[in-house]
N, CA, C and O atoms as a Maestro MAE file, in Angstrom:
{
 s_m_m2io_version
 :::
 2.0.0
}

f_m_ct {
 s_m_title
 :::
 protein
 m_atom[292] {
  # First column is atom index #
  i_m_mmod_type
  r_m_x_coord
  r_m_y_coord
  r_m_z_coord
  i_m_residue_number
  s_m_chain_name
  s_m_pdb_residue_name
  s_m_pdb_atom_name
  i_m_atomic_number
  :::
  1 25 -5.119 12.954 16.799 1 A "UNK " " N  " 7
  2 3 -3.765 13.456 16.936 1 A "UNK " " CA " 6
  3 2 -3.184 13.687 15.550 1 A "UNK " " C  " 6
  4 15 -2.630 12.775 14.937 1 A "UNK " " O  " 8
  5 25 -3.314 14.888 15.072 2 A "UNK " " N  " 7
  6 3 -2.787 15.235 13.763 2 A "UNK " " CA " 6
  7 2 -1.556 16.109 13.890 2 A "UNK " " C  " 6
  8 15 -1.060 16.365 14.986 2 A "UNK " " O  " 8
  9 25 -1.083 16.554 12.758 3 A "UNK " " N  " 7
  10 3 0.052 17.469 12.788 3 A "UNK " " CA " 6
  11 2 -0.421 18.822 12.280 3 A "UNK " " C  " 6
  12 15 -1.366 18.917 11.497 3 A "UNK " " O  " 8
  13 25 0.244 19.844 12.734 4 A "UNK " " N  " 7
  14 3 -0.125 21.204 12.332 4 A "UNK " " CA " 6
  15 2 0.436 21.496 10.939 4 A "UNK " " C  " 6
  16 15 1.318 20.794 10.444 4 A "UNK " " O  " 8
  17 25 -0.087 22.526 10.337 5 A "UNK " " N  " 7
  18 3 0.405 22.954 9.018 5 A "UNK " " CA " 6
  19 2 1.900 23.288 9.119 5 A "UNK " " C  " 6
  20 15 2.680 22.963 8.224 5 A "UNK " " O  " 8
  21 25 2.282 23.937 10.218 6 A "UNK " " N  " 7
  22 3 3.697 24.298 10.402 6 A "UNK " " CA " 6
  23 2 4.574 23.046 10.478 6 A "UNK " " C  " 6
  24 15 5.649 23.010 9.880 6 A "UNK " " O  " 8
  25 25 4.126 22.026 11.203 7 A "UNK " " N  " 7
  26 3 4.888 20.783 11.290 7 A "UNK " " CA " 6
  27 2 4.987 20.109 9.922 7 A "UNK " " C  " 6
  28 15 6.037 19.584 9.551 7 A "UNK " " O  " 8
  29 25 3.897 20.131 9.188 8 A "UNK " " N  " 7
  30 3 3.898 19.550 7.848 8 A "UNK " " CA " 6
  31 2 4.912 20.259 6.955 8 A "UNK " " C  " 6
  32 15 5.658 19.609 6.223 8 A "UNK " " O  " 8
  33 25 4.939 21.571 7.014 9 A "UNK " " N  " 7
  34 3 5.899 22.336 6.202 9 A "UNK " " CA " 6
  35 2 7.338 22.046 6.625 9 A "UNK " " C  " 6
  36 15 8.236 21.998 5.784 9 A "UNK " " O  " 8
  37 25 7.558 21.852 7.930 10 A "UNK " " N  " 7
  38 3 8.899 21.520 8.411 10 A "UNK " " CA " 6
  39 2 9.336 20.155 7.875 10 A "UNK " " C  " 6
  40 15 10.478 19.986 7.448 10 A "UNK " " O  " 8
  41 25 8.432 19.198 7.901 11 A "UNK " " N  " 7
  42 3 8.747 17.858 7.386 11 A "UNK " " CA " 6
  43 2 9.041 17.932 5.896 11 A "UNK " " C  " 6
  44 15 10.008 17.348 5.408 11 A "UNK " " O  " 8
  45 25 8.192 18.659 5.187 12 A "UNK " " N  " 7
  46 3 8.391 18.817 3.740 12 A "UNK " " CA " 6
  47 2 9.758 19.435 3.452 12 A "UNK " " C  " 6
  48 15 10.473 18.987 2.556 12 A "UNK " " O  " 8
  49 25 10.109 20.450 4.208 13 A "UNK " " N  " 7
  50 3 11.384 21.132 4.013 13 A "UNK " " CA " 6
  51 2 12.549 20.199 4.353 13 A "UNK " " C  " 6
  52 15 13.525 20.131 3.605 13 A "UNK " " O  " 8
  53 25 12.454 19.489 5.465 14 A "UNK " " N  " 7
  54 3 13.530 18.596 5.890 14 A "UNK " " CA " 6
  55 2 13.827 17.550 4.825 14 A "UNK " " C  " 6
  56 15 14.989 17.264 4.539 14 A "UNK " " O  " 8
  57 25 12.772 16.976 4.233 15 A "UNK " " N  " 7
  58 3 12.954 15.937 3.221 15 A "UNK " " CA " 6
  59 2 13.008 16.489 1.800 15 A "UNK " " C  " 6
  60 15 13.069 15.731 0.832 15 A "UNK " " O  " 8
  61 25 12.984 17.811 1.684 16 A "UNK " " N  " 7
  62 3 13.063 18.501 0.396 16 A "UNK " " CA " 6
  63 2 11.982 18.023 -0.570 16 A "UNK " " C  " 6
  64 15 12.254 17.759 -1.742 16 A "UNK " " O  " 8
  65 25 10.758 17.917 -0.065 17 A "UNK " " N  " 7
  66 3 9.607 17.516 -0.870 17 A "UNK " " CA " 6
  67 2 8.884 18.788 -1.297 17 A "UNK " " C  " 6
  68 15 8.453 19.580 -0.460 17 A "UNK " " O  " 8
  69 25 8.758 18.971 -2.591 18 A "UNK " " N  " 7
  70 3 8.104 20.168 -3.114 18 A "UNK " " CA " 6
  71 2 6.618 19.901 -3.356 18 A "UNK " " C  " 6
  72 15 6.166 18.755 -3.346 18 A "UNK " " O  " 8
  73 25 5.880 20.970 -3.571 19 A "UNK " " N  " 7
  74 3 4.465 20.821 -3.925 19 A "UNK " " CA " 6
  75 2 4.322 20.090 -5.258 19 A "UNK " " C  " 6
  76 15 3.368 19.336 -5.449 19 A "UNK " " O  " 8
  77 25 5.256 20.305 -6.176 20 A "UNK " " N  " 7
  78 3 5.237 19.559 -7.447 20 A "UNK " " CA " 6
  79 2 5.408 18.061 -7.190 20 A "UNK " " C  " 6
  80 15 4.752 17.238 -7.829 20 A "UNK " " O  " 8
  81 25 6.291 17.711 -6.252 21 A "UNK " " N  " 7
  82 3 6.458 16.295 -5.884 21 A "UNK " " CA " 6
  83 2 5.137 15.724 -5.373 21 A "UNK " " C  " 6
  84 15 4.732 14.632 -5.773 21 A "UNK " " O  " 8
  85 25 4.471 16.459 -4.495 22 A "UNK " " N  " 7
  86 3 3.203 15.990 -3.941 22 A "UNK " " CA " 6
  87 2 2.147 15.837 -5.024 22 A "UNK " " C  " 6
  88 15 1.361 14.890 -5.000 22 A "UNK " " O  " 8
  89 25 2.128 16.759 -5.966 23 A "UNK " " N  " 7
  90 3 1.169 16.655 -7.072 23 A "UNK " " CA " 6
  91 2 1.445 15.422 -7.930 23 A "UNK " " C  " 6
  92 15 0.511 14.752 -8.371 23 A "UNK " " O  " 8
  93 25 2.723 15.122 -8.167 24 A "UNK " " N  " 7
  94 3 3.070 13.925 -8.941 24 A "UNK " " CA " 6
  95 2 2.689 12.650 -8.185 24 A "UNK " " C  " 6
  96 15 2.227 11.677 -8.780 24 A "UNK " " O  " 8
  97 25 2.888 12.672 -6.874 25 A "UNK " " N  " 7
  98 3 2.507 11.512 -6.053 25 A "UNK " " CA " 6
  99 2 0.998 11.312 -6.106 25 A "UNK " " C  " 6
  100 15 0.529 10.183 -6.246 25 A "UNK " " O  " 8
  101 25 0.236 12.392 -5.995 26 A "UNK " " N  " 7
  102 3 -1.227 12.279 -6.083 26 A "UNK " " CA " 6
  103 2 -1.660 11.737 -7.441 26 A "UNK " " C  " 6
  104 15 -2.549 10.889 -7.522 26 A "UNK " " O  " 8
  105 25 -1.033 12.227 -8.503 27 A "UNK " " N  " 7
  106 3 -1.378 11.761 -9.854 27 A "UNK " " CA " 6
  107 2 -1.051 10.274 -10.009 27 A "UNK " " C  " 6
  108 15 -1.824 9.521 -10.602 27 A "UNK " " O  " 8
  109 25 0.100 9.859 -9.472 28 A "UNK " " N  " 7
  110 3 0.460 8.442 -9.546 28 A "UNK " " CA " 6
  111 2 -0.550 7.604 -8.769 28 A "UNK " " C  " 6
  112 15 -0.953 6.532 -9.220 28 A "UNK " " O  " 8
  113 25 -0.956 8.093 -7.609 29 A "UNK " " N  " 7
  114 3 -1.936 7.375 -6.800 29 A "UNK " " CA " 6
  115 2 -3.241 7.168 -7.543 29 A "UNK " " C  " 6
  116 15 -3.841 6.096 -7.458 29 A "UNK " " O  " 8
  117 25 -3.685 8.182 -8.270 30 A "UNK " " N  " 7
  118 3 -4.939 8.064 -9.019 30 A "UNK " " CA " 6
  119 2 -4.846 6.956 -10.066 30 A "UNK " " C  " 6
  120 15 -5.841 6.296 -10.366 30 A "UNK " " O  " 8
  121 25 -3.662 6.755 -10.617 31 A "UNK " " N  " 7
  122 3 -3.495 5.710 -11.628 31 A "UNK " " CA " 6
  123 2 -3.255 4.338 -11.001 31 A "UNK " " C  " 6
  124 15 -3.683 3.319 -11.542 31 A "UNK " " O  " 8
  125 25 -2.564 4.317 -9.849 32 A "UNK " " N  " 7
  126 3 -2.179 3.048 -9.240 32 A "UNK " " CA " 6
  127 2 -3.247 2.440 -8.334 32 A "UNK " " C  " 6
  128 15 -3.383 1.218 -8.277 32 A "UNK " " O  " 8
  129 25 -3.994 3.266 -7.637 33 A "UNK " " N  " 7
  130 3 -4.978 2.747 -6.680 33 A "UNK " " CA " 6
  131 2 -5.963 1.773 -7.328 33 A "UNK " " C  " 6
  132 15 -6.263 0.742 -6.725 33 A "UNK " " O  " 8
  133 25 -6.477 2.051 -8.519 34 A "UNK " " N  " 7
  134 3 -7.387 1.070 -9.126 34 A "UNK " " CA " 6
  135 2 -6.731 -0.288 -9.414 34 A "UNK " " C  " 6
  136 15 -7.427 -1.289 -9.583 34 A "UNK " " O  " 8
  137 25 -5.405 -0.322 -9.468 35 A "UNK " " N  " 7
  138 3 -4.693 -1.563 -9.772 35 A "UNK " " CA " 6
  139 2 -4.282 -2.346 -8.521 35 A "UNK " " C  " 6
  140 15 -3.715 -3.434 -8.629 35 A "UNK " " O  " 8
  141 25 -4.564 -1.800 -7.344 36 A "UNK " " N  " 7
  142 3 -4.152 -2.457 -6.100 36 A "UNK " " CA " 6
  143 2 -4.640 -3.900 -6.016 36 A "UNK " " C  " 6
  144 15 -3.855 -4.765 -5.628 36 A "UNK " " O  " 8
  145 25 -5.897 -4.208 -6.360 37 A "UNK " " N  " 7
  146 3 -6.312 -5.615 -6.282 37 A "UNK " " CA " 6
  147 2 -5.442 -6.551 -7.127 37 A "UNK " " C  " 6
  148 15 -5.157 -7.672 -6.706 37 A "UNK " " O  " 8
  149 25 -5.021 -6.108 -8.304 38 A "UNK " " N  " 7
  150 3 -4.151 -6.948 -9.141 38 A "UNK " " CA " 6
  151 2 -2.769 -7.094 -8.501 38 A "UNK " " C  " 6
  152 15 -2.172 -8.169 -8.560 38 A "UNK " " O  " 8
  153 25 -2.256 -6.019 -7.890 39 A "UNK " " N  " 7
  154 3 -0.954 -6.091 -7.216 39 A "UNK " " CA " 6
  155 2 -1.017 -7.071 -6.055 39 A "UNK " " C  " 6
  156 15 -0.107 -7.878 -5.865 39 A "UNK " " O  " 8
  157 25 -2.090 -6.998 -5.283 40 A "UNK " " N  " 7
  158 3 -2.246 -7.888 -4.134 40 A "UNK " " CA " 6
  159 2 -2.343 -9.338 -4.602 40 A "UNK " " C  " 6
  160 15 -1.712 -10.226 -4.028 40 A "UNK " " O  " 8
  161 25 -3.128 -9.571 -5.635 41 A "UNK " " N  " 7
  162 3 -3.275 -10.940 -6.163 41 A "UNK " " CA " 6
  163 2 -1.925 -11.471 -6.645 41 A "UNK " " C  " 6
  164 15 -1.588 -12.626 -6.384 41 A "UNK " " O  " 8
  165 25 -1.164 -10.654 -7.333 42 A "UNK " " N  " 7
  166 3 0.152 -11.079 -7.834 42 A "UNK " " CA " 6
  167 2 1.102 -11.368 -6.673 42 A "UNK " " C  " 6
  168 15 1.874 -12.325 -6.725 42 A "UNK " " O  " 8
  169 25 1.046 -10.546 -5.631 43 A "UNK " " N  " 7
  170 3 1.909 -10.763 -4.470 43 A "UNK " " CA " 6
  171 2 1.592 -12.103 -3.800 43 A "UNK " " C  " 6
  172 15 2.498 -12.876 -3.488 43 A "UNK " " O  " 8
  173 25 0.305 -12.372 -3.581 44 A "UNK " " N  " 7
  174 3 -0.054 -13.623 -2.912 44 A "UNK " " CA " 6
  175 2 0.178 -14.833 -3.820 44 A "UNK " " C  " 6
  176 15 0.389 -15.942 -3.328 44 A "UNK " " O  " 8
  177 25 0.142 -14.633 -5.109 45 A "UNK " " N  " 7
  178 3 0.482 -15.715 -6.045 45 A "UNK " " CA " 6
  179 2 1.976 -16.034 -5.918 45 A "UNK " " C  " 6
  180 15 2.368 -17.200 -5.906 45 A "UNK " " O  " 8
  181 25 2.796 -15.000 -5.824 46 A "UNK " " N  " 7
  182 3 4.233 -15.201 -5.617 46 A "UNK " " CA " 6
  183 2 4.483 -15.861 -4.259 46 A "UNK " " C  " 6
  184 15 5.301 -16.774 -4.143 46 A "UNK " " O  " 8
  185 25 3.766 -15.386 -3.234 47 A "UNK " " N  " 7
  186 3 3.929 -15.902 -1.883 47 A "UNK " " CA " 6
  187 2 3.624 -17.398 -1.810 47 A "UNK " " C  " 6
  188 15 4.185 -18.119 -0.984 47 A "UNK " " O  " 8
  189 25 2.748 -17.840 -2.666 48 A "UNK " " N  " 7
  190 3 2.345 -19.247 -2.705 48 A "UNK " " CA " 6
  191 2 3.564 -20.178 -2.893 48 A "UNK " " C  " 6
  192 15 3.507 -21.348 -2.515 48 A "UNK " " O  " 8
  193 25 4.643 -19.672 -3.463 49 A "UNK " " N  " 7
  194 3 5.845 -20.473 -3.699 49 A "UNK " " CA " 6
  195 2 6.689 -20.695 -2.441 49 A "UNK " " C  " 6
  196 15 7.608 -21.515 -2.445 49 A "UNK " " O  " 8
  197 25 6.384 -19.975 -1.378 50 A "UNK " " N  " 7
  198 3 7.169 -20.112 -0.154 50 A "UNK " " CA " 6
  199 2 6.616 -21.238 0.712 50 A "UNK " " C  " 6
  200 15 5.402 -21.437 0.759 50 A "UNK " " O  " 8
  201 25 7.476 -21.970 1.388 51 A "UNK " " N  " 7
  202 3 7.010 -23.119 2.182 51 A "UNK " " CA " 6
  203 2 6.036 -22.724 3.299 51 A "UNK " " C  " 6
  204 15 5.148 -23.504 3.643 51 A "UNK " " O  " 8
  205 25 6.191 -21.537 3.859 52 A "UNK " " N  " 7
  206 3 5.347 -21.099 4.967 52 A "UNK " " CA " 6
  207 2 3.932 -20.738 4.528 52 A "UNK " " C  " 6
  208 15 3.035 -20.595 5.359 52 A "UNK " " O  " 8
  209 25 3.740 -20.594 3.247 53 A "UNK " " N  " 7
  210 3 2.437 -20.168 2.725 53 A "UNK " " CA " 6
  211 2 1.312 -21.065 3.233 53 A "UNK " " C  " 6
  212 15 0.288 -20.574 3.708 53 A "UNK " " O  " 8
  213 25 1.502 -22.358 3.133 54 A "UNK " " N  " 7
  214 3 0.445 -23.313 3.538 54 A "UNK " " CA " 6
  215 2 0.155 -23.240 5.030 54 A "UNK " " C  " 6
  216 15 -0.964 -23.512 5.465 54 A "UNK " " O  " 8
  217 25 1.167 -22.871 5.813 55 A "UNK " " N  " 7
  218 3 0.968 -22.750 7.264 55 A "UNK " " CA " 6
  219 2 0.001 -21.612 7.603 55 A "UNK " " C  " 6
  220 15 -0.721 -21.680 8.598 55 A "UNK " " O  " 8
  221 25 -0.007 -20.587 6.786 56 A "UNK " " N  " 7
  222 3 -0.794 -19.392 7.101 56 A "UNK " " CA " 6
  223 2 -2.054 -19.250 6.248 56 A "UNK " " C  " 6
  224 15 -3.021 -18.621 6.679 56 A "UNK " " O  " 8
  225 25 -2.054 -19.821 5.056 57 A "UNK " " N  " 7
  226 3 -3.151 -19.547 4.124 57 A "UNK " " CA " 6
  227 2 -3.776 -20.812 3.536 57 A "UNK " " C  " 6
  228 15 -4.173 -20.825 2.371 57 A "UNK " " O  " 8
  229 25 -3.865 -21.860 4.330 58 A "UNK " " N  " 7
  230 3 -4.472 -23.083 3.816 58 A "UNK " " CA " 6
  231 2 -5.989 -22.953 3.692 58 A "UNK " " C  " 6
  232 15 -6.614 -23.684 2.924 58 A "UNK " " O  " 8
  233 25 -6.580 -22.030 4.442 59 A "UNK " " N  " 7
  234 3 -8.026 -21.804 4.390 59 A "UNK " " CA " 6
  235 2 -8.329 -20.714 3.356 59 A "UNK " " C  " 6
  236 15 -7.914 -19.571 3.546 59 A "UNK " " O  " 8
  237 25 -9.038 -21.033 2.271 60 A "UNK " " N  " 7
  238 3 -9.326 -20.036 1.234 60 A "UNK " " CA " 6
  239 2 -10.079 -18.805 1.761 60 A "UNK " " C  " 6
  240 15 -9.865 -17.696 1.272 60 A "UNK " " O  " 8
  241 25 -10.950 -18.994 2.746 61 A "UNK " " N  " 7
  242 3 -11.682 -17.854 3.311 61 A "UNK " " CA " 6
  243 2 -10.732 -16.917 4.042 61 A "UNK " " C  " 6
  244 15 -10.853 -15.695 3.948 61 A "UNK " " O  " 8
  245 25 -9.790 -17.497 4.768 62 A "UNK " " N  " 7
  246 3 -8.798 -16.675 5.473 62 A "UNK " " CA " 6
  247 2 -7.927 -15.922 4.469 62 A "UNK " " C  " 6
  248 15 -7.652 -14.734 4.642 62 A "UNK " " O  " 8
  249 25 -7.501 -16.612 3.431 63 A "UNK " " N  " 7
  250 3 -6.699 -15.964 2.390 63 A "UNK " " CA " 6
  251 2 -7.459 -14.793 1.786 63 A "UNK " " C  " 6
  252 15 -6.888 -13.721 1.584 63 A "UNK " " O  " 8
  253 25 -8.712 -14.984 1.504 64 A "UNK " " N  " 7
  254 3 -9.530 -13.922 0.918 64 A "UNK " " CA " 6
  255 2 -9.611 -12.712 1.860 64 A "UNK " " C  " 6
  256 15 -9.489 -11.568 1.422 64 A "UNK " " O  " 8
  257 25 -9.818 -12.976 3.150 65 A "UNK " " N  " 7
  258 3 -9.882 -11.880 4.133 65 A "UNK " " CA " 6
  259 2 -8.564 -11.128 4.190 65 A "UNK " " C  " 6
  260 15 -8.546 -9.898 4.188 65 A "UNK " " O  " 8
  261 25 -7.465 -11.859 4.239 66 A "UNK " " N  " 7
  262 3 -6.147 -11.219 4.328 66 A "UNK " " CA " 6
  263 2 -5.867 -10.398 3.067 66 A "UNK " " C  " 6
  264 15 -5.335 -9.291 3.153 66 A "UNK " " O  " 8
  265 25 -6.219 -10.931 1.912 67 A "UNK " " N  " 7
  266 3 -6.019 -10.181 0.662 67 A "UNK " " CA " 6
  267 2 -6.845 -8.893 0.674 67 A "UNK " " C  " 6
  268 15 -6.369 -7.853 0.219 67 A "UNK " " O  " 8
  269 25 -8.065 -8.953 1.184 68 A "UNK " " N  " 7
  270 3 -8.900 -7.754 1.258 68 A "UNK " " CA " 6
  271 2 -8.291 -6.741 2.213 68 A "UNK " " C  " 6
  272 15 -8.223 -5.553 1.901 68 A "UNK " " O  " 8
  273 25 -7.841 -7.215 3.397 69 A "UNK " " N  " 7
  274 3 -7.193 -6.304 4.344 69 A "UNK " " CA " 6
  275 2 -5.953 -5.674 3.728 69 A "UNK " " C  " 6
  276 15 -5.711 -4.480 3.908 69 A "UNK " " O  " 8
  277 25 -5.173 -6.454 3.012 70 A "UNK " " N  " 7
  278 3 -3.970 -5.938 2.374 70 A "UNK " " CA " 6
  279 2 -4.325 -4.858 1.355 70 A "UNK " " C  " 6
  280 15 -3.693 -3.802 1.324 70 A "UNK " " O  " 8
  281 25 -5.320 -5.114 0.535 71 A "UNK " " N  " 7
  282 3 -5.721 -4.137 -0.484 71 A "UNK " " CA " 6
  283 2 -6.273 -2.867 0.169 71 A "UNK " " C  " 6
  284 15 -6.001 -1.761 -0.297 71 A "UNK " " O  " 8
  285 25 -7.043 -3.023 1.242 72 A "UNK " " N  " 7
  286 3 -7.606 -1.850 1.913 72 A "UNK " " CA " 6
  287 2 -6.524 -1.010 2.580 72 A "UNK " " C  " 6
  288 15 -6.625 0.215 2.651 72 A "UNK " " O  " 8
  289 25 -5.487 -1.687 3.069 73 A "UNK " " N  " 7
  290 3 -4.407 -0.977 3.748 73 A "UNK " " CA " 6
  291 2 -3.664 -0.098 2.761 73 A "UNK " " C  " 6
  292 15 -2.713 0.587 3.138 73 A "UNK " " O  " 8
  :::
 }
 m_bond[291] {
  # First column is bond index #
  i_m_from
  i_m_to
  i_m_order
  :::
  1 1 2 1
  2 2 3 1
  3 3 4 2
  4 3 5 1
  5 5 6 1
  6 6 7 1
  7 7 8 2
  8 7 9 1
  9 9 10 1
  10 10 11 1
  11 11 12 2
  12 11 13 1
  13 13 14 1
  14 14 15 1
  15 15 16 2
  16 15 17 1
  17 17 18 1
  18 18 19 1
  19 19 20 2
  20 19 21 1
  21 21 22 1
  22 22 23 1
  23 23 24 2
  24 23 25 1
  25 25 26 1
  26 26 27 1
  27 27 28 2
  28 27 29 1
  29 29 30 1
  30 30 31 1
  31 31 32 2
  32 31 33 1
  33 33 34 1
  34 34 35 1
  35 35 36 2
  36 35 37 1
  37 37 38 1
  38 38 39 1
  39 39 40 2
  40 39 41 1
  41 41 42 1
  42 42 43 1
  43 43 44 2
  44 43 45 1
  45 45 46 1
  46 46 47 1
  47 47 48 2
  48 47 49 1
  49 49 50 1
  50 50 51 1
  51 51 52 2
  52 51 53 1
  53 53 54 1
  54 54 55 1
  55 55 56 2
  56 55 57 1
  57 57 58 1
  58 58 59 1
  59 59 60 2
  60 59 61 1
  61 61 62 1
  62 62 63 1
  63 63 64 2
  64 63 65 1
  65 65 66 1
  66 66 67 1
  67 67 68 2
  68 67 69 1
  69 69 70 1
  70 70 71 1
  71 71 72 2
  72 71 73 1
  73 73 74 1
  74 74 75 1
  75 75 76 2
  76 75 77 1
  77 77 78 1
  78 78 79 1
  79 79 80 2
  80 79 81 1
  81 81 82 1
  82 82 83 1
  83 83 84 2
  84 83 85 1
  85 85 86 1
  86 86 87 1
  87 87 88 2
  88 87 89 1
  89 89 90 1
  90 90 91 1
  91 91 92 2
  92 91 93 1
  93 93 94 1
  94 94 95 1
  95 95 96 2
  96 95 97 1
  97 97 98 1
  98 98 99 1
  99 99 100 2
  100 99 101 1
  101 101 102 1
  102 102 103 1
  103 103 104 2
  104 103 105 1
  105 105 106 1
  106 106 107 1
  107 107 108 2
  108 107 109 1
  109 109 110 1
  110 110 111 1
  111 111 112 2
  112 111 113 1
  113 113 114 1
  114 114 115 1
  115 115 116 2
  116 115 117 1
  117 117 118 1
  118 118 119 1
  119 119 120 2
  120 119 121 1
  121 121 122 1
  122 122 123 1
  123 123 124 2
  124 123 125 1
  125 125 126 1
  126 126 127 1
  127 127 128 2
  128 127 129 1
  129 129 130 1
  130 130 131 1
  131 131 132 2
  132 131 133 1
  133 133 134 1
  134 134 135 1
  135 135 136 2
  136 135 137 1
  137 137 138 1
  138 138 139 1
  139 139 140 2
  140 139 141 1
  141 141 142 1
  142 142 143 1
  143 143 144 2
  144 143 145 1
  145 145 146 1
  146 146 147 1
  147 147 148 2
  148 147 149 1
  149 149 150 1
  150 150 151 1
  151 151 152 2
  152 151 153 1
  153 153 154 1
  154 154 155 1
  155 155 156 2
  156 155 157 1
  157 157 158 1
  158 158 159 1
  159 159 160 2
  160 159 161 1
  161 161 162 1
  162 162 163 1
  163 163 164 2
  164 163 165 1
  165 165 166 1
  166 166 167 1
  167 167 168 2
  168 167 169 1
  169 169 170 1
  170 170 171 1
  171 171 172 2
  172 171 173 1
  173 173 174 1
  174 174 175 1
  175 175 176 2
  176 175 177 1
  177 177 178 1
  178 178 179 1
  179 179 180 2
  180 179 181 1
  181 181 182 1
  182 182 183 1
  183 183 184 2
  184 183 185 1
  185 185 186 1
  186 186 187 1
  187 187 188 2
  188 187 189 1
  189 189 190 1
  190 190 191 1
  191 191 192 2
  192 191 193 1
  193 193 194 1
  194 194 195 1
  195 195 196 2
  196 195 197 1
  197 197 198 1
  198 198 199 1
  199 199 200 2
  200 199 201 1
  201 201 202 1
  202 202 203 1
  203 203 204 2
  204 203 205 1
  205 205 206 1
  206 206 207 1
  207 207 208 2
  208 207 209 1
  209 209 210 1
  210 210 211 1
  211 211 212 2
  212 211 213 1
  213 213 214 1
  214 214 215 1
  215 215 216 2
  216 215 217 1
  217 217 218 1
  218 218 219 1
  219 219 220 2
  220 219 221 1
  221 221 222 1
  222 222 223 1
  223 223 224 2
  224 223 225 1
  225 225 226 1
  226 226 227 1
  227 227 228 2
  228 227 229 1
  229 229 230 1
  230 230 231 1
  231 231 232 2
  232 231 233 1
  233 233 234 1
  234 234 235 1
  235 235 236 2
  236 235 237 1
  237 237 238 1
  238 238 239 1
  239 239 240 2
  240 239 241 1
  241 241 242 1
  242 242 243 1
  243 243 244 2
  244 243 245 1
  245 245 246 1
  246 246 247 1
  247 247 248 2
  248 247 249 1
  249 249 250 1
  250 250 251 1
  251 251 252 2
  252 251 253 1
  253 253 254 1
  254 254 255 1
  255 255 256 2
  256 255 257 1
  257 257 258 1
  258 258 259 1
  259 259 260 2
  260 259 261 1
  261 261 262 1
  262 262 263 1
  263 263 264 2
  264 263 265 1
  265 265 266 1
  266 266 267 1
  267 267 268 2
  268 267 269 1
  269 269 270 1
  270 270 271 1
  271 271 272 2
  272 271 273 1
  273 273 274 1
  274 274 275 1
  275 275 276 2
  276 275 277 1
  277 277 278 1
  278 278 279 1
  279 279 280 2
  280 279 281 1
  281 281 282 1
  282 282 283 1
  283 283 284 2
  284 283 285 1
  285 285 286 1
  286 286 287 1
  287 287 288 2
  288 287 289 1
  289 289 290 1
  290 290 291 1
  291 291 292 2
  :::
 }
}
């Protein structure tokens, strides 16, 4: 279930997104995607300070799986 080219152009027009905007987003993605593992690690390091952290991530294997899923997403 995809969208048609016409629908895509309508969405782009509605949100006033130009082709230059899309090119800048793609360029940013090329620079940021390789850093995703570091972003995920930093997020879970910050999360460690919350009281609920131990309730959900006391198992290191589970934490590793969740971090991988987060990075892949």
